[in-house]
N, C-alpha and C positions, 0 to 999 in steps of 0.2 A: 323132705317129702316131695314127690313129683306130681301127685294128683290127689283129688279129693278122697278117693276110695282108700288110698294109703293113709291119709291123714285120719280118716274116720277109724280105720283099723287100729292105728297107733293110739288114738284117744281111748278106744274101748279097752285096749290092753294095758293102759297106764295104771289103772287101779290095781290090777293083779301084780304089776311090777313093783309098785310101792309097797303093797301089803307083804310081798315076799321078803323084801329086804329088812322089814321091821321085826322079823321073828327072832334073830339070835339073842342069846342070853348075855346080859352084861352085869358085872359086879363093879359098881363105881367105887373109886377111891374114897370119895366123901362118905359113902354109905358103909364102908368097912368098919368105921368106928361106932356104928349104931347097932346095938345088940337086938336080937329078936324080942327080948323082953320089953323093949320100949313100946312095941306095937300092942302088946297085951295090956300094958299099963295105960296107954293112950285110949284104947277101946274101952277099958274098964271105967276110966275116968269119965269118958263121954256118956257111957250108959248110966253111971251113977248120977250124972248131972241131968239126965233125961233128954240128952241131945244126941243126934247122930254124928258119928265121927266123920272127919273130913276124908273123902275118898279120892283116890288118884284119878286124874283125867283119863279118858278113854284113849288107848293107843291106836285106835282105828285110823287107817290111812285115808286120805281123801279119795273119794270115788271119782270115776270119770266125769260125772256131772259137776263135780266141785273143782276140777282141774281144767285150766285153759289149755296148757301145753307143757311139754317137757322137751328139752333139747340137748343134743350132745355137742353143741358148738358154743363157745363163749360169746360170740357175736350175737347169737340168737338169744342167749340167756340174758344178756344185757338189756334186751328190749322187752323182757317178760314182766316188767314192772307193773304192779297193780295199783289201785287207788289213784290219787292225783298228786303225785310228788312234785316238788318244785323242779323245774327244768332250767332255772335261771343259771347262766354261767357264772362261775365265781373265779376271782383272782386267787389262786392257791398260794398259801403261805403257811409254813409249819408253825404250830402254836408252841408257846412256852408253858409247860404244865404247871409252873409255879405262878403263872399270871392268869388265873381264871377270872373272867369278867362276864357277868350275866348279860350285860348290855351288848355283848358281841355275838349273841345267838338270836335265831329267828325260828322258822318252822323246822321241827326236828325231822320231818319226813322228806325224803328225797334221795337222789342218787348222785349227789355232787362228788362224793368220795368213791372212786371206782373200785378201790380195794375192799370197801365195806359199804355197799349201797344200802341205805335204809328205805327200801321200797316195799310197802305193805303187800302181802300176798306172795312174796318170794319165800319158798320153802326149800331147804337143802337137806340132804341125807348123807351122813358120813358113816361108812362101814369100817370096822377095824377089829383090833384085838388087844387084849391085855395079857402079857406073858408073865407068868409066875413060875419060875423054875422051868420044868419041862411041860407045864400046862399052858395052853393058850385058850383064853376065853373070848368068845365072839362078843361084839357089842355094836350098838347102833345109836346114833344121835340124830334127832330130828330138830331142826332149827327153823323157826318161822318168824319173819318180820311181820308183826301185827300192825293194826292201825289204832292201837291203844296208846294214849298219851297221858303223861302225868307230870305235874310241875314239881321239880326237885331243885332246891337251892336257887329259886328264882328263874329257872330255865325249863322250857318245855322239852320233855324227853319222850322217846318212843320206846315201847316195850318189845324186846326180842325174847320170844319164848323158846327155851331149850327143854327138850324132853328126852330122857333116856329110857329105852325100852328093855325091861328085864323079863325074860320068859313070857313074852306076850303081854306084859303089863308095864305101865309107866312106873319105874322104880325111883325116879328122881325128876323133878320139874323145877325150873328156875326162870326168873325174869331178870334180864339185864336192861337197865334203863340208860339209853344212849341219846346223845344230842349232837347236832352239827352246828359248828360256829360258822360265821359268815365268810371264812376263808377256806372252808372245806375239810376241817379237822373233825373227826368223830370223837366225842368225849364220853367218858364212863362216869356216870353219876350215881350208880346204885345197883344193888343186886339183892335178890331174895331167892332162897333155895329150900325146897321141901323134899323130905325122904318118905317113901311109901314102902310098906311091907304087906304083901297079900292084898294089895289094892287099898289099904288103909293108911292114913296119915300117921307117921311116926314122930317126926320132929322137924324143926327148921334150923339146921346147923349154921346157916350163913345168912346174915341180913345186915346191910349197911346202906346208908344214904348220905350223899355229900351234904355237909352242913350240919350233920347230926353226930353228936358224941365224938367230935374231933375228926370225923372222916372228911377226906378231901377228894375232889374229882381228879381224874387223870386222863391221859390220852389213850383212847382205844385204837385209833388209827390216824396217823399223820396224813395231812393233805398231800404232801409231796415227799414221800420217804426217800432218804438218802443213806447209802451204806455207812455204817458207823454211828448213825444217829442214836443217841440214848435218851430215854425218858422214863417217866413213871406212869403206869397204867391206873393205879389206884392206891389209896392209903387210908387205912382205918386204924383203930386202936390195936388190932391184932397183927396186921401185916402190911407190908408195902411190896407191890409187885413192880419189878423193874423190867424194862424191855430194851432191846437193841436191834436195829435194822442190820441183819447179817448180809443179805444179798438182794439185789434188785434186777429183775429181768432174766434170771436163770430159767431154763426150761424145766418144768415139772409135770410129769404125766401121772394121772390118777385114772381109775376106771372110767370116770365120766368123760374126761378129755385131757388134752395137754395145754398148759398155760405158760406164759412168760410171767413167772411168779414173783411175789415178794416174800422174803423169808425173814421172820422175826424170831429172835432168841428170847424166850421169856424166862426170867429169873435164872438164866444160865443152865436150866435143866431140860428144856424142850424147844424144838423148832416148830413154829407154826407157819404154814404156807398159805398164801392168799392169792387168788386169781382175779384179774380185772373183770368187773361186771358180775362177779359171783360172791366173793368173800372167802371165807375159810375153806380150804380145799384139802388140807392134810396136816397131821401132827406126827412128829417123830422125836424120840428121846435123844438127848445129848449126853448120854452116859451108857455104860455097859453094866450088865448084871442087875440084880434087883427086879422090881416090878417095872415092866416097860409097856407103854401104851402107844399104839399107832392107830391112826385114822386116815381114811381116804374118802374123798367125795365120790358117791356113786350115782347121785341123781339131783336134779334141780327141777322144780315145778313152779308154775304160777297158779295160784288158787283163784277160782272163780269167787264172786261175792259171797256165795253160800259157804264155801270152804273157809274163806277169810273170816267170815262172821263167827264160825265155830271156833276157830283158833283164837280169835280175839275174845270170845266169851270165856275161854279157858284162862286167858291172861287176866281178864277182869276178876274172875273167881279167885285166882291166885293172889292178886293184889289185895282183894278184900280180906282174904284169910291172913295175909301178912299184917294188915292193920289190927287184926285180932290177936295174932300169936306173937308179934314182935314189938317190943317197946320202941324200937327205932322207927317203925312204921306207924305206930299208934296214932300220932297226931299229924301224919302226912296227908296231903291232898289225895282224895280218891282218884283213881285212874278213870278214864272215860274214852270212848271211841272218838276218833277225830272227826 
């Protein structure tokens, strides 16, 4: 932007841009196993109990008054951090996922890891499609780093809110609980996912916390990724997710911008691309045929305090419901805003 009038015009238009990209329909892979009868049963149970069923969060996009800025350049995005993250320089060293030590963690919030900065108020939008045979279904994923923190396995984590938009409604919402160690690694310590149908809660198909029922933390993002590096992202009683650094520094262009990206092969089935200062920028399958999902980054915004407060309120609501619906979360510490 070269002058104030252009900046003002861009800010006024931002709300329309974000609202427009949230419209496409998405049928999530996790939701496919959930039949529509579940929502009827859930609603009926809630009514018979005399309580209102859990409703899906609003899919409304941040308005111009809630957004500070958006940018098409990675250098600008890197500085759109909100709240007060730690800016202390760290001596980067890749962690051993087998050697988790709660004493090696501090403030979960901050941008020490450039490939996945945990800076509250940063919100990304990925647009893409799921291909089933000759059909291509549009989808959208909105990811917000909140300022909500929760102690998990003796470590302060920050909640990252993922919301899938289906036909103008949130069809799936999840919280990922992430933490940064003192050498710049981002660890994965828990997750909770809810499915909605017609705006009503259906069920919670995925819930785990490190230290509960045999679940162990893993590495979400290494501090200094090197090609060929292999590690475990998470482990619980149902699954273990493996990851391998495929490429570092290759140019990857998405609708938002071009990046010197990091490419991680997850469980041998899909490539995930990450851009410095932004985080997840694209997903591509590592197979042919069957159901294929692709995603590309289309926008990054920095939320104003009001917008951040609304997203954090959704995260708190989800964490509270997790402690009601999930035995894993039942006795966990309640989340709170930092």
